[in-house]
Structure formats: C-alpha cells, structure tokens
C-alpha positions in Angstrom: 0.0 38.7 -66.7 2.2 41.6 -65.6 0.5 43.8 -68.3 -2.8 43.2 -66.7 -1.6 44.2 -63.2 -0.1 47.5 -64.5 -2.9 48.4 -67.0 -6.1 47.3 -65.2 -8.1 50.5 -64.6 -9.0 50.0 -61.0 -5.8 48.5 -59.6 -4.3 50.5 -56.9 -1.2 48.3 -56.9 -0.6 48.9 -60.5 -1.1 52.7 -60.0 1.5 52.7 -57.2 4.0 50.8 -59.1 3.6 53.0 -62.2 3.9 56.1 -59.9 7.2 54.6 -58.6 8.5 53.9 -62.0 7.9 57.5 -63.1 9.5 58.8 -59.9 12.6 56.4 -60.5 12.8 57.8 -64.1 13.0 61.3 -62.6 15.6 60.4 -60.2 17.8 58.6 -62.7 17.3 61.6 -65.1 18.2 64.3 -62.5 21.1 62.3 -61.1 22.6 61.9 -64.5 22.2 65.5 -65.3 23.7 66.6 -62.0 26.6 64.1 -62.2 27.3 65.3 -65.9 27.6 68.9 -64.8 29.5 68.5 -61.7 32.0 65.8 -62.6 32.3 67.2 -66.3 32.8 70.7 -65.1 35.5 69.6 -62.6 37.3 67.7 -65.3 36.9 70.7 -67.7 38.6 72.9 -65.2 41.4 70.5 -64.3 42.1 69.8 -67.9 44.3 72.9 -68.1 46.8 71.5 -65.4 48.4 68.9 -67.7 48.4 71.4 -70.5 50.4 73.9 -68.3 53.0 71.1 -67.4 53.6 70.0 -70.8 51.4 66.9 -71.0 49.2 68.1 -73.7 48.0 64.6 -74.8 46.4 64.0 -71.4 45.0 67.6 -71.5 43.1 66.8 -74.7 41.7 63.4 -73.5 40.5 64.9 -70.3 38.9 67.8 -72.2 37.1 65.4 -74.5 36.0 63.3 -71.6 34.7 66.5 -69.8 32.8 67.6 -72.8 31.2 64.2 -73.3 30.0 64.2 -69.7 28.7 67.6 -70.0 26.8 66.9 -73.3 25.4 63.7 -71.6 24.2 65.8 -68.7 22.5 68.2 -71.0 21.0 65.7 -73.4 19.6 63.1 -70.7 16.7 65.4 -70.0 16.0 66.1 -73.6 16.1 62.5 -74.5 13.9 61.4 -71.6 11.4 64.1 -72.3 11.1 63.2 -76.0 10.5 59.5 -75.1 7.8 60.5 -72.5 5.9 62.6 -75.0 4.3 59.4 -76.4 3.8 58.0 -72.8 0.1 57.8 -71.8 -0.2 58.9 -68.2 -1.5 56.2 -65.9 -0.5 53.3 -68.2 2.7 51.2 -68.3 3.9 51.4 -71.8 7.2 51.2 -73.8 8.0 54.9 -73.7 8.2 54.8 -69.9 10.3 51.7 -69.9 12.6 53.2 -72.6 13.0 56.5 -70.8 13.9 54.8 -67.6 16.4 52.6 -69.4 18.0 55.6 -71.2 18.3 57.5 -68.0 19.9 54.6 -66.1 22.3 53.9 -69.0 23.5 57.4 -69.2 23.9 57.6 -65.5 26.0 54.4 -65.5 28.2 55.8 -68.3 28.7 59.0 -66.3 29.4 57.0 -63.1 32.1 55.1 -64.9 33.6 58.2 -66.4 33.6 59.9 -62.9 35.3 57.0 -61.3 38.0 57.2 -64.1 38.1 61.0 -63.5 38.6 60.4 -59.8 41.5 58.1 -60.3 43.0 60.2 -63.1 46.1 61.3 -60.9 46.9 57.6 -60.4 46.4 56.8 -64.1 48.7 59.7 -65.2 51.3 58.8 -62.6 51.3 55.2 -63.8 51.5 56.2 -67.4 54.5 58.6 -66.7 56.1 55.8 -64.7 56.6 58.0 -61.7 58.5 56.9 -58.6 55.9 58.2 -56.3 52.9 56.7 -58.0 52.1 54.5 -54.9 51.7 57.7 -52.8 49.5 59.3 -55.4 47.3 56.2 -55.4 47.0 56.3 -51.6 46.1 60.0 -51.9 43.4 59.0 -54.2 42.0 56.0 -52.2 42.2 57.7 -48.7 41.1 61.2 -49.7 37.6 62.3 -50.8 38.6 66.1 -50.2 38.7 67.9 -53.5 41.8 69.9 -52.3 43.8 66.7 -51.8 42.6 65.4 -55.2 43.9 68.5 -56.7 47.2 68.2 -55.0 47.6 64.6 -56.2 46.6 65.7 -59.7 49.2 68.4 -59.9 51.8 66.1 -58.3 51.1 63.5 -61.0 51.4 66.3 -63.7 54.7 67.8 -62.6 57.6 66.3 -64.5 60.2 64.6 -62.4 63.6 66.2 -62.3 66.5 64.0 -63.5 69.1 62.9 -61.0 72.0 65.3 -60.4 74.6 62.5 -60.1 74.7 59.5 -62.3 74.5 56.3 -60.3 77.6 54.2 -60.2 77.3 51.0 -62.2 78.8 47.8 -60.9 80.7 47.1 -64.1 83.1 50.0 -63.9 86.2 49.1 -61.9 87.2 51.4 -59.1 89.9 53.9 -59.8 93.2 53.6 -57.9 
C-alpha cells in the first residue's frame, strides 16, 4: 500500500514525501559531515594537552577518537553518494532508504562521540581520582563556552601535587 502512494506517477503527496526524504538525507549527511570535522578537529587539537602533562594513554585514545570522527565526517558523503547512484529520481527505492539510514546512523555515532568528548575532562578527572572532580563536572555541565571547557580539560590533566605534610594518624600515640 505505501509503495503505491510513493510510486504512483501522478501522486502529488508521494512526490512531496519523496522530496522531503531526499532533503532529510541531505540534512543528515551534511550534519554528520560538519559534526565530524568540528568535533573531531577539536578533539584532535586537544589530544596534545594530556600528552604534555604525561597522560600519554589518554592522549592516544583521544587521538584515535578524533581521527575516527574525522574519517566518518569525510566518508559519510562518499557512502551516501555511492548509495544514491542507483537511486531512480522520483521513485522511492531501497537506495534512498539505505542512504538515509547510513547518514542517520553515522550522525548518531558522531553525536555520541561528541557528548563523550564534551565530558572528557570529567572522565579524566574521575579516572585519575582527583579531589576536584566535582568542580570539573560542574564546569562541564554549566559551561558551553569552549574556553571554560579548555580550562576544565587542562585542570583535569594537570597532575595533583602530593601533600607537603603527612597527615597524623590516630594510631600513633602523642609524644610527651
């Protein structure tokens, strides 16, 4: 039934729905490409901060995620264009549905990686068991300003200095 609505030659409703699906495919493709370049590029640049502070393991992981996001941003247009080469204009077919699905899935993957990248200072502070991880989390949640994110990221990557004086334990008797 639905195929008849989309594929009937004189159906204005089918043509409008098909045009909207093609436009949605373009929007998802362009959004995934832009998100891949912007978020991937930001993570790529920020991957050098943990490296400079001695957290080389985090630096490698951030670098890999950044390169994956950039690669997805580059490849989404290529994949969608390859799928659309078999698409027959003016008809709803599997190529159009597959290209929309691929663009949407790649976009969702990039959104998930971007959210993880946004909370990267909090993740690093938690893994390093920092005393100020709550403050870093608050900076992450409250601020959408890139400068504050950068400050929180550097704050999470700076190693904490050990205490100058050892705390007194209760088990040692006081000296007389």
